[in-house]
C-alpha positions as CSV (number, residue, x, y, z in Angstrom):
1,M,12.4,83.0,149.4
2,R,14.4,85.3,147.1
3,M,14.0,85.5,143.4
4,N,16.7,86.5,141.0
5,P,15.1,88.7,138.4
6,K,15.0,87.2,134.9
7,P,16.8,89.1,132.1
8,E,14.6,90.9,129.6
9,T,12.4,88.8,127.5
10,R,13.2,87.6,123.9
11,N,11.4,90.7,122.5
12,S,12.7,94.0,123.9
13,K,9.4,95.7,122.9
14,L,7.4,93.4,125.3
15,P,7.7,92.9,129.0
16,F,8.9,89.6,130.5
17,V,5.6,87.9,131.5
18,F,5.5,85.4,134.4
19,V,2.4,83.8,135.8
20,N,2.0,82.7,139.4
21,M,-0.7,80.4,140.4
22,A,-1.6,77.8,143.1
23,M,-3.7,74.7,142.3
24,T,-5.0,71.6,144.1
25,A,-3.7,68.2,143.2
26,D,-6.6,67.8,140.8
27,G,-5.8,71.1,139.0
28,K,-8.4,73.5,140.5
29,I,-7.8,77.0,141.6
30,A,-11.1,77.4,143.4
31,T,-14.2,75.4,144.2
32,A,-17.0,75.3,141.6
33,N,-19.1,77.9,143.4
34,R,-15.9,80.1,143.8
35,T,-16.5,80.3,147.6
36,I,-13.0,78.9,148.3
37,S,-10.2,80.4,146.4
38,S,-7.6,80.8,149.2
39,F,-6.3,77.4,150.3
40,T,-2.5,77.6,150.4
41,S,0.0,78.0,153.2
42,Q,1.6,81.2,154.6
43,R,4.7,80.1,152.8
44,D,2.9,80.3,149.5
45,H,1.6,83.8,150.3
46,E,5.2,84.8,151.1
47,H,6.2,83.4,147.7
48,L,3.6,85.5,146.0
49,L,4.9,88.7,147.7
50,A,8.5,87.7,146.8
51,L,7.5,87.4,143.2
52,R,5.7,90.8,143.3
53,A,8.9,92.3,144.6
54,T,10.6,91.5,141.3
55,A,7.9,93.0,139.0
56,D,7.2,96.4,137.6
57,A,3.5,95.6,137.4
58,V,1.0,93.0,138.7
59,M,-2.0,92.1,136.6
60,A,-5.2,90.2,137.3
61,G,-8.6,89.6,135.6
62,A,-11.6,91.6,136.7
63,R,-13.4,88.6,138.3
64,T,-10.3,87.7,140.3
65,V,-10.2,91.3,141.7
66,D,-13.9,91.3,142.3
67,L,-14.1,87.9,144.2
68,N,-10.9,88.2,146.3
69,R,-9.7,90.7,148.9
70,I,-6.5,91.6,147.1
71,N,-5.0,94.9,146.2
72,L,-2.2,93.7,143.9
73,G,0.3,95.7,145.9
74,P,3.8,94.8,147.2
75,G,2.7,94.1,150.7
76,P,4.7,94.8,153.9
77,A,7.7,97.1,154.1
78,K,10.4,94.4,153.8
79,Y,9.1,93.6,150.3
80,R,9.0,97.2,149.4
81,R,12.6,97.6,150.5
82,R,13.5,94.6,148.3
83,R,12.0,96.4,145.4
84,V,14.0,99.6,146.0
85,R,17.2,97.6,146.4
86,R,16.5,96.1,142.9
87,G,16.1,99.6,141.5
88,L,12.3,99.3,141.2
89,A,9.7,101.7,142.4
90,E,8.6,101.1,145.9
91,Y,5.1,100.3,144.7
92,N,4.3,98.3,141.6
93,L,1.7,99.3,139.0
94,R,-1.6,97.5,139.2
95,I,-3.4,96.3,136.1
96,I,-6.9,94.8,135.6
97,A,-8.1,93.2,132.4
98,S,-11.8,93.2,131.6
99,R,-13.3,92.6,128.1
100,S,-16.5,94.4,129.0
101,G,-15.0,97.0,131.3
102,T,-17.1,95.8,134.3
103,V,-15.5,95.8,137.7
104,N,-16.8,96.1,141.2
105,P,-16.1,99.7,142.3
106,N,-16.0,98.5,145.9
107,A,-13.3,95.9,145.2
108,E,-10.3,96.0,147.6
109,V,-7.9,97.1,144.8
110,F,-9.6,100.5,144.6
111,K,-9.6,101.3,148.4
112,R,-6.0,102.4,148.6
113,R,-4.3,104.6,146.0
114,F,-0.7,103.9,146.7
115,S,0.1,103.2,143.1
116,P,-1.5,103.7,139.7
117,V,-4.3,101.3,138.6
118,I,-4.7,100.6,134.9
119,I,-7.7,98.9,133.1
120,L,-7.2,97.0,129.9
121,T,-10.5,96.6,128.0
122,T,-12.0,96.4,124.6
123,R,-14.5,98.2,122.4
124,R,-17.2,96.0,123.9
125,A,-17.1,98.3,127.0
126,S,-20.1,100.6,127.0
127,G,-19.8,104.3,127.3
128,R,-21.4,104.1,130.7
129,N,-18.8,101.5,131.9
130,L,-15.9,103.6,130.5
131,K,-17.2,106.7,132.3
132,K,-17.4,104.8,135.5
133,L,-13.9,103.3,135.0
134,H,-12.3,106.7,134.6
135,T,-13.5,107.7,138.0
136,L,-11.9,104.6,139.6
137,V,-8.5,104.2,137.9
138,D,-5.6,106.2,136.6
139,E,-5.9,105.1,133.0
140,V,-8.1,103.0,130.7
141,K,-6.6,101.5,127.6
142,I,-8.8,100.0,124.9
143,C,-6.9,97.2,123.1
144,G,-9.0,95.1,120.7
145,T,-12.6,94.8,119.5
146,K,-14.1,91.9,121.4
147,E,-11.1,90.4,123.1
148,V,-8.2,92.2,124.8
149,D,-5.2,92.3,122.4
150,F,-2.6,91.5,124.9
151,A,0.3,91.8,122.5
152,E,-0.8,95.4,121.8
153,A,-1.4,96.0,125.5
154,L,2.0,94.7,126.6
155,R,3.8,96.8,124.0
156,W,1.9,99.9,125.3
157,L,2.7,99.0,128.9
158,R,6.4,98.8,128.0
159,Q,6.5,102.0,126.0
160,K,4.3,104.2,128.1
161,W,4.8,102.9,131.6
162,G,8.2,101.3,131.4
163,V,7.0,97.8,132.4
164,K,9.8,95.3,131.8
165,R,8.6,92.6,134.1
166,L,4.9,91.8,134.3
167,L,3.5,89.3,136.9
168,C,0.1,87.8,136.1
169,E,-2.0,86.3,138.9
170,G,-5.0,84.9,137.0
171,G,-7.7,84.0,136.8
172,G,-7.9,81.1,134.4
173,E,-9.4,83.0,131.4
174,L,-6.7,85.7,131.6
175,N,-4.0,83.1,131.8
176,D,-5.5,81.2,128.9
177,A,-5.4,84.3,126.7
178,L,-1.8,84.9,127.5
179,F,-0.8,81.2,127.0
180,R,-2.6,81.0,123.7
181,T,-0.9,84.1,122.3
182,G,2.5,82.8,123.4
183,L,3.2,85.8,125.7
184,V,4.1,83.8,128.9
185,D,7.8,83.4,129.5
186,E,7.7,81.6,132.8
187,L,5.1,79.8,135.0
188,H,5.4,79.6,138.8
189,L,3.0,76.9,140.1
190,T,2.3,75.8,143.7
191,L,0.8,72.3,143.9
192,C,-1.3,71.8,147.1
193,P,-2.4,68.5,148.7
194,K,-6.1,69.1,148.3
195,I,-8.9,67.8,146.0
196,F,-11.8,70.1,145.1
197,G,-13.3,68.2,142.2
198,G,-16.2,69.5,140.2
199,R,-16.4,69.9,136.4
200,A,-17.2,73.5,136.7
201,A,-14.3,74.4,139.1
202,P,-11.9,76.8,137.5
203,T,-8.3,75.8,136.5
204,I,-5.2,77.8,135.9
205,A,-6.1,78.1,132.2
206,D,-9.8,78.2,131.3
207,G,-11.2,80.0,128.3
208,T,-10.8,78.8,124.8
209,G,-7.8,76.5,125.3
210,A,-6.0,74.4,122.6
211,S,-8.1,72.3,120.2
212,K,-5.3,70.0,119.2
213,L,-1.9,68.9,120.6
214,A,0.0,71.0,118.1
215,D,-1.6,74.1,119.6
216,A,-0.5,73.3,123.2
217,R,2.0,75.6,124.7
218,R,5.1,73.8,125.9
219,F,7.2,74.5,129.0
220,R,10.3,72.9,130.5
221,L,10.5,72.3,134.3
222,Q,13.3,74.5,135.6
223,S,13.2,73.9,139.3
224,Q,11.1,72.2,142.0
225,K,11.2,72.6,145.8
226,R,9.1,70.9,148.4
227,I,8.2,72.9,151.5
228,G,5.9,71.0,153.9
229,D,3.2,69.4,151.9
230,E,3.4,71.9,149.0
231,L,5.5,71.6,145.8
232,F,6.8,74.9,144.3
233,L,7.5,74.5,140.6
234,I,9.0,76.8,138.0
235,F,8.5,76.2,134.3
236,Q,10.1,78.1,131.4
237,A,8.4,78.5,128.0
238,L,9.8,76.6,125.1
239,R,9.9,78.7,121.9
240,N,9.0,77.1,118.6
241,A,9.5,73.7,120.1
242,P,7.9,70.7,118.3
243,P,5.6,68.4,120.3
244,K,7.2,65.3,121.8
245,S,7.2,62.3,119.4
246,A,5.0,59.3,120.0
247,A,8.0,57.2,120.7
248,T,9.0,59.6,123.6
249,L,5.5,59.5,125.0
250,R,5.4,55.7,124.9
251,R,8.5,55.4,127.1
252,S,8.0,54.4,130.7
253,P,7.3,57.2,133.2
254,A,10.5,56.3,135.1
255,A,12.7,56.6,132.0
256,Y,11.0,59.8,131.0
257,F,11.5,61.3,134.5
258,V,15.2,60.4,134.5
259,S,15.8,62.0,131.1
260,T,13.9,65.1,132.0
261,R,15.7,65.4,135.3
262,R,19.1,65.1,133.6
263,A,18.1,67.8,131.1
264,N,16.9,70.1,133.8
265,S,20.1,69.7,135.8
266,Q,22.0,71.2,132.9
267,S,20.1,74.4,132.9
268,R,19.8,76.9,135.8
269,S,16.5,78.5,136.8
270,A,16.3,82.3,136.4
271,S,14.2,82.4,139.5
272,R,15.7,79.8,141.8
273,F,14.6,79.5,145.4
274,R,17.3,80.3,148.0
């Protein structure tokens, strides 16, 4: 799968932010006890690496890095060659977000130093944690008092590190923070034919969430592709768009699908599968 890089985001001071997640048919990204978090096909893993090959930096939350054997890197040589052909560095920056500055020093991401690792944290991080972080990573950036100020963090990443395209790979609380602050430009979602269940099982956007419909972040379906039993979806953020009217929501599902499909056919995805 090849991705066509998206033009710069609507605000030249911020990176273009795109989220990539996989979820079960009931909306879960892991089991309730977090013992199963990898459940997709090899094709989805290739999709992940193809997306990384278009990004200046890849970001994940501390718990995602702690609980999964991931290094947030570009992967095999063929993906690194794609990066170079696009004019990107061979290896992307790696970014970890942690409110308290607590990360597992033995996590996979720290085992190979092929590219800089940056921690985004807050003033909640203790002096002891900050001291430990400085021995693990290339830079620690404090953004915010109790919660990471991602608008500030993204401006800093653009200005200091030249990050124009930032890929976020979860988990749910990190995604939620980015969605709530309106910083996500595009969502890549792989829908898998499994059911995990469990009210405590994480979703693609946990955390605070929206308290009313007007606060919901709206996206438009840009493309969809079925490969085997998985569905690969791309959504584009709608800026300053009003919620759908009650009349629209009352229409039959078939009528709504037809009108949505017609509208989607008139716009091209910036990251279409080929």
